[in-house]
N, C-alpha and C positions, 0 to 999 in steps of 0.2 A: 926290178924288185930286189930288196936286200934279203939275203938268205944266209943263215948261220948253219954251219955243219958241226956236229959234235960226235965224236967217237962214242960207240955204245958203252964203252967202259967209263966214260966221263959222266957219271950220273949226277954228280954235284953241280957241274956246269949246266947240265940239262935242266935240273930243278931250278937253278938260278934264272935261267932264261925263261922258263915257264911262268915263274912267279913275279919277276921284277921287270922284264923288258916289255915294251909296248905290245898290247894284245893283238895288234894288226899284223905283226910280223909272223911269218910262217916258219916253223922250226922243223928241221929234218935230221933224221939219223941215217939217211940213205943217200950216198953220193950221187946216185943216178937220178935223183929227183930233179925235175926241170920245171920251170915256170911256164904255165900255159900263156898263150898270147892274150892280149887285152880282151876282156869280155865286155861288150857293150851292154848298158843297162836298158833293157827293153821293157821293163816293168810298166804296166799301165795302171794309173790311178783314176778313181772316180772323182770328178771335180764339180759335179752338179750340172744337170742337163747335158751330160756327155762324159767322155773320158779323154785322157791325155797321157802321152808318154811321160814317165816320171822325169826323164831327162829334160823335158820341155816345160815343166811346171814352174810358174813364176810366183805364185802365191804361197802362203804357208799352209801346207797340207801334210798331214801325218796319216799313215796307213798301218792298220793292224789286221793281219790275216786271220781267217777263221780258225786255222789250225793252231795258232798261238793262243786264241781265246779258249780253245778246248783243252789247253794244258791245265786250266783251272776249273775243275768240275764245280759247278755252282748253280743255284736256282736263278740267278740274275747275272746277265753277261756284264753288267757294270762292275761286278766284283772281279771278273776276269780282266777288265780294262784297267784296274787300279795299278798305277806304277808303270804302265806300258808306254805312255806318251808324254813328252815334255810339254808343259803348259796346260795340262788337263788334270785338274784336281778333283778327285772322286772321293767323297767322304760318306761314311755310313751315318744315317740319321736315326736309325733304330736297329736293334738287334733282334727284333721279332721276325719270325719266319715270313718270307715273302715281302719284306719291307723294301721300299724304293731307296735309292741312294741319290745324293746330291752331286751334280756335275757342274763345275765351273771351268770355263775355258778362258784362260788368261785373266782371271780375276773377276771381281764383282763390280758391276758398273752402276746399276740403278739403285737408288735409295729405297724406293717404295714399289717399283715395278718388278716384273718377272726377270730373273737372271738366268733362267734355264736355257740351254741351247736348243735349237730346232733339230728335231730328229726327222730324217727323210728315209723312208723305207721303199726301196726299189723305185726311186724317183718321185714319190708322192709324199708331201708333208704328212707326218704321222702324229696323231693326237694321243697315242698311247705312250707307254714307257718302254725302255729297253728291256725291262723285265717281262714284257709280253712276247718277246721273241726268243725262240729256242736257239741256244748256241750251236746245236747240230745243224741248223739251217743257214748259218751265216758263212758267206764266202769271204767277205772282207768288211771292215769298217774304216771309212776315210773321214778324217776330222779336219774341217776347214776352220782355220783359226784367225786369220787376219781379214780386214775389210775387203782387200782386193780379191779374196777368195769367196767371202760370204755375201758380197754385195749382190750377187746374182739372185739370192733369195730375199733380198729386200729387208723389210722391217722384221720379218720372221727370223732372219739370221743374225740379228744384232748381237746376240750372245754366243756366236759360233754355231756351226752346223755339224751334225753327225750324220754321215751318209751310210746307211746299212744296205749292203748288197747281199741278197740271198742266193743260195745255190740254185742252178737251173740245169736241166738236162742238156745234152749235146746232140746235135743233128747226127743221125746215123748211128747213134749209140744203142747197143743192145740193152735191154733192161738190167739195171744194176740195183741190187738190194743192199741196204745198210741197216745195221742195228747197233746202236750205241747205248750203253747202260752203265750206271754205277750205283752202288749201294754201300751204305756204311753207317757208322755210329758217331753221334756227336757227344763229346764229353765236355766236362766243365773245364774251361781254361783256367779260371781261378774263382774262388768265392769272393764275395765282398768281404773286406778285411774287418769283420766285426769282432768285438770282445767276446771271450768265453765267460762262463759263469764266475770263476774266481776273480778275473780281472774286473768284471763289471761290479761285483760285490765290493771290491776294494775301492773302485771309483765312487760308488754311491756313498760309502762310508766316509770318504775323504771330502766329498762335496758339501762342506759346511760353510754357510755364509759368515762373513766377518762379524764378530761379536756374538755369535751363537755357539752352542755346544752340541747341537744335534744336526744331522744331515738335512738337506733340502727335502729329500724323499725317503720314506721308510718302505719296508717291504709290504706288498699287498697280500691279500688272502691266498693268492696262488703262487707266491714267491717264497723261496727258501734258499739260503746261502749255500746249502749242500747240493743244490740242483745245478746241473750243467747241461742245458739243452742247446743243441745245434739246430736251430730252426731252418737254416738253409738246407741241411741234409734231409729234413723232413719235407722239403719243397722241391728240390731238384732231383732229376733222374736222367741218366743217359737216354738219348732219343735217336730214332732212326731217320735216315734220309735216303730216298731212292729216286732214280730217274730212269726212264725207258724212252727210247726214241727209235722209231722204225721209219724207213723211207724207201721209195723206189723212184728211179729216174731213168730216162732214156730218150730216144728220139727216132724219128724217121728222116728221110732225106728232106722233108719239107717242114719239120717242126721238132719240138722237144717238150718234155714234161718232167715235173718233179712233184711228188706227192709225199707227204709225211704226217705222222701222228706221234705225239709225245705226251708223256705223263710224268708228273713230278709230285712227290709228297715229302713234306718235312714236318716232323713233330718237334715241339720245343722241349727244352729241359724242364720248363715249368709246366704244371699240370693243365690239362684241357685246352692246350693251345697248339694249333697246327695250321699248315698251309698246304693246299692241294690244287694242282692245275692240270687241265687237259687242253691240248692245243692241236689244231688241224691246220695244215698249210697245203697250198696247191699253186703251182705255177705252170702255165701252158703258153707256148709260143708256136705260131703256125704261119708259115709262108704260103701265100695264095698267089700263084703265078709268079711273075718276075717283078711285080710292082708292089703288091700289098702284103702287109704283115700285120697280124693281130695277136694279142696276148691278153692273158688274164692272170692275176695273182690274188690270192686270198689268204689271210692269216687270221684265224679265229681261235679264241681261247675262252675257257670257262674256269673260274677259280673260286675256291671256298676258303675263307679265313675263319678260324675258330678261336675263341677265347682271347682276343686281343685286349679285352678290358682287364685281364689279369696281369699283374706284374709284381715283382718281389718287394716293392717299396715298403709295404706295411710289415712284411715278414722280417725285414732287416732291422726294424725298430723294436721287435719283440724282446722282452726281457729274457736273457739267457738263464736266469735263475727261476723262471716260471716253469711249472710242470705242465706239459700238455695233456696229461692223462689223469683221469679220476682214480681213486684208490682201487676200483675193480678192474682197471686197465682199459676202460673205454675212453675214447677221446673226449676232451672237454670241448664244449661249443664256444664258451666265452671265458675269458680270464680277467681277473682283477689284479692290477699292478700299481706300483708307485703309491702305496698307502691308500689304495682304493680310488685314487683320482682318475685313473684310466681303466675303462671297461672296453675290452677288445674282442671282436669276433675273430676266431682263430682260423687263419688260412694255412692249411697243410695240403699236401697232395691227397691224403686220405679224405679230408673234409670236402675238398672240391670234387673229387671223382665220385663221391657218394651222393651228390646232389641230384643226379638224374634229371628229371623234367623240371626241377626247381631252378635250374640255371641254364641259360643259353646266351651266347654272344657271338654272332656270326655275320659275315658279309659274303654275299654271293654276287659275283661279277661275271658279266659276259661282254665280250668285245669282238667285233668283226671288222677287219680292215681289208678293203677291196680296191683293186686297181685294174682298170681296163684300158687298153691302148689300141690304137690303130695307126699304122704307119704306111706312107705311100712314097715311092720314089717318083719324083716329078720329071718331066721331059728334059729339064736342064741337068746336065751331068753334075753329080755331087749335091743336088738339092733334094731335100726330103721334108715332108710334112708329117707331123705326129700329133695325135690327139690323146691326151691323158685324162682319164676320168677317175677320181678317187671318191669312194663312198664308204664312210666309216660310221660305226654305231657302237656306243659303249653304254652299258647300264649296270648299275650297282644297287643291290637291295640289302640293307642291313637291319638287324633286329637284335634286341636284347631283352632279357627277362630275368628277374630275381624274385623268387617266391617269398612267401610269408616268412619273416625272420631271417632270410638269407642275407649275409653280410651286415646284420643288424644285431646289436646287443640285446634288443628287445625281441624275444621269441615270437611275439605277435606283431612285429613291425610289418607294415603293409607291403604287399607285393607291388612291384613296379616294372613297367615295360616301355619300350620305345621302338619305333619303326621309322626307317628313312629310306628314301630311294632317290636316285638321280639318273639322268640320261644325257648323253652328249651325242649330238648329230653333227656330222661334219661332211662337207662335200667340197671338191675342188675340180675345176675344169681348166685345163691348160692346152693352149694351142701353140705348137712349136714349129718353127721353120728353120731348118739347119742347112748350111752350105759348107761343104768340106771338099777342098780341091788342093792339088799340088801342081804348081807350074814351075818346073825346073827346080831352082833353089828356093822358090817361094811356096810356103804352105799357109793356107788360109782356112780358118774354121770360124764361121759366123753363126750365131743363134739369135733368133727373134722370138719373143714370147708375149702372149697376151693371156691372162688368166683371171679367173674369178673364184672366190672362195667364200664359204659360208659356215658359220658355227652357230649352234643353238644348244643351250644348256638349261635344264630344269632340275629342281631339287626340292624335296619336301621332307619334313620330319614332324612326328607327333609322338606324344608320350601319354601314359596313363598310369594310374594307381589302382590298387584294389581289384586286380584282375581276378575274376571269381574262381578260377581253377587253374592248376599248373599246366594242364594239357593245352590250354589256350595259348600259353606262352605269349609271343608278340603277334600272333597271326590274326587275332580278332580283338583289337583294342576297344571296339564298340561294345563289347560285353561289359566293360567297366561302367560304373556309374557316370553319368554325363558330367557331373561336377568334377570328376577326377580325370577327365580327358583334357589335355592341354595341346593347343595348336598355336604356336607363337608366330606372329607375322615375320619376324626376322629369320625364321627357319624355312620359309617358303621363297624360293629363288627362281627367277626366270630372266634370261638375257639372250639376245640374239645379235650377232655381229657379222659384218661382211667386209671383204677386201678385194679391190680391183687392182690389177698390176699390169704393167707393160715393161718389157726389158729387152735390151739388146747387148750382145757381147761379141767382140771380135778378138780372135787369137791369131797372131801372125808370127811366123818363124821364117827367118832367112838363113839358108845354108846351115841349119842346125846350130847356128852360133848365136844369133840375136833374136830375142823373143819379146813380144809385146802382147799384153792382154788389156783390153779396155772394155769397161762395163758401164752401162747407164740404165738405171732402173727407176721407175716411178710407181708409188703405191698410193692408193686412196683408201682410207679407213673410215668405216661408219662410226667408230668410237669417238671421232673428233668432230668439232663443230664446223659448220660451213665457213669457208675461208681458210681453214687449217687442215682440211681432210687430206690434201694431196701434198706430196713432196717427191722431188726427183733428186737422186744423189748419184754421184759418179764414183768410179774406182779405176785405178790404173796401176799396172805392174809391169816391170821390165826385167829381162834376164839376159845374161851373157854367159854362154857356154865356152869358157876359155879353152877347154880341152880340145875343141875342134879347130882352134886356130893353128895355122901352119907352124908357128914357132914352138908349138907344144908337141909336135909329132915325134920328136926324138926323146921326149921325156917320158919314158915308158913307166916309171914308177907311179905317175899320176894318171888315173883312169877317168876321173871326173873332177872337174873344178868349175863350178857354176856360181856366179854372183847374181843376186836378184834383189830387187827393191820394189816396194809397193806402197800405194797410198789410196785411201778410200774413205767414204763416208757411209755410215749405216744409220738406221734409226730404229726406235723401239716404240711401238704403240702401247705404252704402259698404262694408258688411261683405262680405268674400269669402265665397262659399258654404262652409258647414260650419265657419267659424271659431269659432262658439260652442261647438263640440264638441271643440275642440283639434285637434292635428295630430300624426300619427306619420310618421316617415320610416323607410326601410329602408336597410341598409348591408351589403354583402357582406363576409365576413371568413373567415379560415382557422381551422378547428378541427382541430388536428392536421394530418393530411395531406389532409383533406377540406375542401371549400368549403361555406360555409353563409351564411345570410342572417339578420341580426338586425334587430329593430325597436326604435326608441327614440323617445321623445316629444320633439318639436321645438317644440311650442307648447302651453301649458296651455289647458284649456277656460275659457270665461268666459260663463256663462249670463246675465250681466247686460248683455251688449253690446246697444246700442240704436241708434236713428237719430241721424244728424247733423242738427241743426236750424239753420234760417236764418230770421231775422226781418228784413223789409225795409220801410223807409219810402221812399215815392216822392212827390215834389212836382213838378208840371209846369205849364207854360203853353203853349198852342198859339195861334198867331196867324196872321192873313192880312190884309194891308193893300194899299192901292192897287189895288183890284179884284182882289185875290189875285195881284198881280204879284210880291209878296214874301210867302212863307209860311215858317213855321218853328216851332220849339219849343225850350224851355229846360227842363231837368229837373235835379233834385238827388235823389240817393238815398243811402241808408245801409243796409248789410246787416251784421247781426251773426250770425255762425255759431258755434255752440257744441256741446258734446258731440262734438267731433271725435275721430276714431279715431287713436290713436298708441300707441307702445309705452310702457308704464309699468314702471319698474324694480322688481324684487322682491328681497327679501333672499336671500342665498345659501342660507340654511337651507331655503328653499322647494324647492330643487332646480331652479328655473327662473331665468333671468336677467331675463326681462321678460314682460309679458302685454299683449295688445291691449285697450285700454280707451277709453271716451269721456271724454277729459280735457282737450282743448285748445279754444282759441277763436281766431277770426280776425275781421277787420272789413274791409269794403270800402265806400268812399264816394267819390262823385265828382259831377262836373258835366258835363252834355251839352248841346250847342247844335247845332241843325241849321237851315240856311237854304237856301231855294231861291228863285231869282228869275228873272223874265223881263225882261231889260233892253231888248231890242227885240223886237217881235212883229209881223211883217208877212209873212203867208203867201205873198204874191206877190213879196216882196223879201228883206230881210235880217232874220233872226231870231237872237237871242243869248240863250241860257239858261245859267244857272250854278247850282251848288249847292256847299255846303261844310258839313262837320260837324267839330266840335271836341269833344274830351272829355278828362276827367281820371279817373284811378282811383288812389286812395290805399289801398293794401293793407297791412295789418300784422297780425302775430300778437299777440293779447292775452294768451294764457297757454299754458303747456305743462304736461306731466305733472309731478306731485309738487311744484308750486310753483317749479320751476326757471325761470330766465330765458333759458337757452340750451341748445341741443342741437347741439353742434359737428359731430358725425358727420353729421347730416342737414342742417346749415346752416340751422337754425331759431333765430331770436332774437326774444324778446318785444320789441315796439315797432318791429319792422322787417318788411319784406315777405317773403313766402314764398320768393321767389327771390333772397334776399340772398347775397352772397359774403363770405367771411371770409379776409382776407389782409393782408399788410403793405401799407403805403401808400408807393408810390414817391415820392421827393422829389428824385431826381437821381442823380448819380454821385459817388463819392468822388474828391476832387481833392487834389493835394499841398498840404500846409499846413492842411487842414481840422482843426479842433480836436477833441480827444477820440476820434480814430479808433482809437487803440490800445485804448481802453476799450470803445467802442460796437461796434466790429467788429474783434475781435482778429485779428491777423495781421500779417505784415510789410508795410510800405508797398508793396514791389514787387509783392506779390500783391493787396493790397486797392485801391490807387489805380486808378481807372478802373472799379471794380465798382459794383454798384447800392447806393445809399444809401436806406434806408427810415426812416420816422418812428419816433423813440424816444418812448415815452410814460411812461417811468419817472420816478423822482424824482432830485433832485440833492443832492449834499453841500453843506455850508456854504461850501466854497471854489468852488462852481459846477461841479464835476465830476460826470458822471453816476454814479449809484449802482451801475449794473450794465451788462452788455453787452446788446445788442438780442437779444430772444428771443421765444418764442411769445406772451408776454403783450402784445407790441406789435402783434399783429394787430388789424385794424380790421374793422368790419362795414360793408359797402357795399350800399346799397339800389340795385337795378338798374333799377327801373321808371322809365319816362320821366315828365317833368313833365306833358306833355300830348301828344296825338296826334290824328289825324283824317284826313280825305280831302276831295277836291274833284273836281268834274266840270264840264265846259263843253261846250256844243254851239253851233256856228255853222252857220247854213243860209242859202244864197242860191239861190233858185229850186230847181233840182234837185240842187244840190251841198250837202254837209254835211261839217263838220269837227268832230270831237269828241275830247276827251281826258279821261282819268281818272287821278287821282293820289292820293298819300297822303303823310303827313308825320308826324314825331314830333320832339319836342324834349326833350333831356336823356336821362337814363338811362345805363346802362352796357352796351356791346356787348362780349361776350367773343369774341376772335378767337384760337383756340388755336394758330394757326400762328405767332403771335408769342410765345406763352408757353412754358411748359415741357412741356405735355402732348403736343405734336405731334412733338417732336424735329426741328423745322425751323428752330429759332433757338438751337441749342446754341452757336454761335460758337466751335466747336473745330476745324472743318475736317474732321470725320469724314465727314459727309454734307452735301449741299447745304444752303444757308442762305437764308432770306428776305433779300431785298436791303435791308439796314438801314445806317444811318449809325452806325458804332461808334467807341468811344473809341480814340484813339491819342495819342501824345505831341504830334503836330501837330494834333490835332482833339479837344481836351479839352472842347469844348462839345457833344459828341454826346449823343444821348438813350440809345443802347444801349451796353452795357458793353464793356470791353476783351476781345477774344477770348483764350480759353485761360487766364484767370486767375480765381481765387476761385470755383472750381466747387463745386457741390453735386450729387454724382452726375454725370450726363451733361450738366447744364445749369449756366449761371451761377447763383450763389446769388440767391434772391429773383426769379428770372426769371418766375415766375407773374404778377408784378405787371405785366409787359410786355404781357399779354393784354387788358388793360382799355382800352377806348376810349369816347369820347363817342358815344352811339348816335343822335344827331340826324341827320335827313336829310329832304329833300323829293324825291319821286320821281314822275316821270311814268310810270305803268304802261303806258298805251297812247295812241297817237295814231292816229286813223282818219279817212281821207278817203273819202267815199262819194258815189256818183252814182245818183240814182233816175231810171231811164229814163222819158221822157215817156209817160204812159199812152195818149195819142193814137196813138203809134207802135206800141203793143202790142195795140191793139184787133183788128187783122186777124189777129194770131197767137193770139188768145184767151187772152192773158196778162194777169192782173190787175195784177201788179207785178213789177218787176225792179230789184234794187239791186246794184250792183257796188261793192266797197270794197277799200281797201288799208290794212293795219294794221301798225304797228311797235310791238312790246311792249318794255318796259324800255329806252326810248330815252335817258332823261336822268336823272341824279342830281345834285342840288344841295344845298349847305349841309351836306354830310356830312364831318366831319373824317376818318372812316375811309376814305371813298372818295378824298378828296384825298390822304391819306397813302399808300394802297396801290393805288388804281385799281380796287379790287374793289367788288362789290355790298355795300352795308351791311346787308343783311338776313341773319339767321341761316340756316344750311342743314343743321343737325344737332341732334339731342338731345345733351345734355351728356355722355353716357357713350359716345358713338360717334364714329367717324372721327378717332381720335387714336391716337398710339403707346401712350400710357398713359391711363387714366381719371382725370380730375382734377376732374370736376364731377358734379352730380346729374343724373339722367336728365330731370328736369322742366325743367331750364334749357336754353334754346336758345342755341346758339353757332355760330360759324363754324368749321367743321372741314374736313378734307381730303375733302370730298364733291365731286360733280360741279360743274364751274364753272358759274356763272350764264350765261344766254344772252340774246341780243338777237335777236328773231324778226321776220322780214319775211313777211307773209302777204297773199295775194290771196284774195278770196272773193266769193260772190254769194248773194243771197236771192231765190228765185223762187217766185211764187204764180200758179197758174192753175186 
């Protein structure tokens, strides 16, 4: 191992070494320091239906320990996973309390099917989300990324596998009690950057159409240019977040147990919105004699979400020169703006909190996930049989009610209510036969599995108007007049599916040098038609632990050097239930004076529908140097996914417009680098640990249906990524004297000058003039994916104090912020409603980026204004900074306390290198799916955008971890 010595007086050299030299090198100020002998890596990772020494793993597996997850106090452990693992992209889809996050492992594969990874909780496929699991209960999370690792889970693991292992008691352990808690306040990260009163009044006055002398919109009855109302301040308020988790674990000589109870509550910054969760968990293992072992695990939770139907979208558009109060100081119910064109019900914190029984919007959910197992050691040494039984149930009941005149400009507007419910029933039965033996230098682990799995889902929804009294809310819709009760056929859902599987896997190691893993799995799915239900797919991976070769024994600086390669096929049963049989819809119609119901075919049957397949190649190297002070891995992968499901056009003579078929292909390939280093390691003094991961993913569509190279309606283009955009390319604003304006953008100079100029891609005449005007053919394809992304973490410790931080970054790509585009109606630049605060073109400000107000409109927005929504998606973000103190154990002895840690955490504290944050002041992470939180839908649901969702927060939390 290389070691540098610096005299204590040479502080400059020491600082240079700390900041510039490789982080894996250990630095010393003490001549007596010596290097310990090589430490073997004996860490064990979970690989699915078993464990394996990390040194012997041949597939792509990443591990995150529970202690690392708990460094980020949060409601959802996916937030704690962000930035922790190369190749795992975790994005927020909503900023509402309790919202789930999107997880993509090594990119998006399917065009229309599910791209979410399989979650396995304590060995059983999990139908819940990671948000259903308390972070205090997690021992580790292992992520299987390539086909050689995921093939053991078959079609369920086509998009990667997340293995969650929870804490269990230890045999012979005396009862140990734990209490983990944090409480804090959520504050506004930033307001949406809307105009204040003077700026808006100036905009409205300037928004004069060409040839006119008066603005597009005048002040309404409730507007006055002397007013300056900050509607967001009347809506947002700091909110509390709290978490409590108690647990007890222990064991006897024959078994162990772990029991815990947790509670979490998060209020939102916006009114009447909150999320609350109660969870109970229990794990019991018991050895019976020398042969049998039994166990039981349960994880149950109950959650309540309130006010999810409220968001700040309408508030952002309120005129800032409108007065929210009557002359007597009472709040207005409705305001008239834009010359009386707009009549608006006023959302403020005060108006919403005063509604009482006149408004409710809630979802109550209960879930219970249960796993029973029995294990027997068979007479043959190393041979075991195990039976796993998983029984899961989820139910959700939602209801909403708005009383007479609520959210309605008409004070007598009818009341309305809706009620929905759904249930998920899931069971799995797995028979496992495991053989694990070592013969000299040969180690063999073989697993055989036969399993059956079933899912059933039911859902229904109904709505009603003119509910007779507020106290009924949504609980008795039958009290409404029968003519006002609506039950739509498309809101009533039922489906049932089954999966049969058989699997075999062999892991062989020779002399801890050469490793082989071979897997063969067959799945049969009820979703597919006869003849296509079954598929068998293989996976193979190889490893070479160079470190254990004789020629490496004298190279002490290298502690681990392992090469591995893998290949495998997986599949995805992306077909919706019963699709192979076709689909019929019903429609009510009048037949004479009587009403009737008709049935019509909406989708033709296709008995040839089959699996979506993926073939993956994975190549990696794992290393540890300098006595494992620096460890890491480098991987390259390529995944080819084919027979993807999408709509294929049919001739009109068939009577159908299209049919679902296996016709498309995609590809994902990328590079992943992970590094972890111990820079200083002095348990009695200063310790500095750091980790960083970096990864790329290049995703593209290889082919579409019928040989076409583009599907504009779905924004799919061959050679480009799945989440591409299709729009004009902004190149500036039209200025006086620009050549060919009258040809490229027909219109009078008075109307066009100052409007958005986009790229012309057509041809030119011999005299150099454009051959046509700018039109739809000039739209471009924009790939939205970042060039690279990753995360980092650092931990500093000095005696009992510790300081840690976790962050993430990405470079390149396109961020869509709909508040600046045409979809949100917040950048219309007409003066009708409030506008985002932008620098717009005027005669005295011709170098502006945004167009002239009130000119060259397309509908309600400036022409081509959708191009204004695209921003550079780069950022570097500190997600958390935590300062902790571990109370001296000597002080705790008399109190019978094993450990006590007190900490302070700030989340979302710093954003750097983000063009969008610099421009707007906002959080650069998306907060909505592409088809929500906008005035009009302009993007695909699969695309993540910044919309008018809850504002991002910066949280300040105090917590403690207690064990006794």
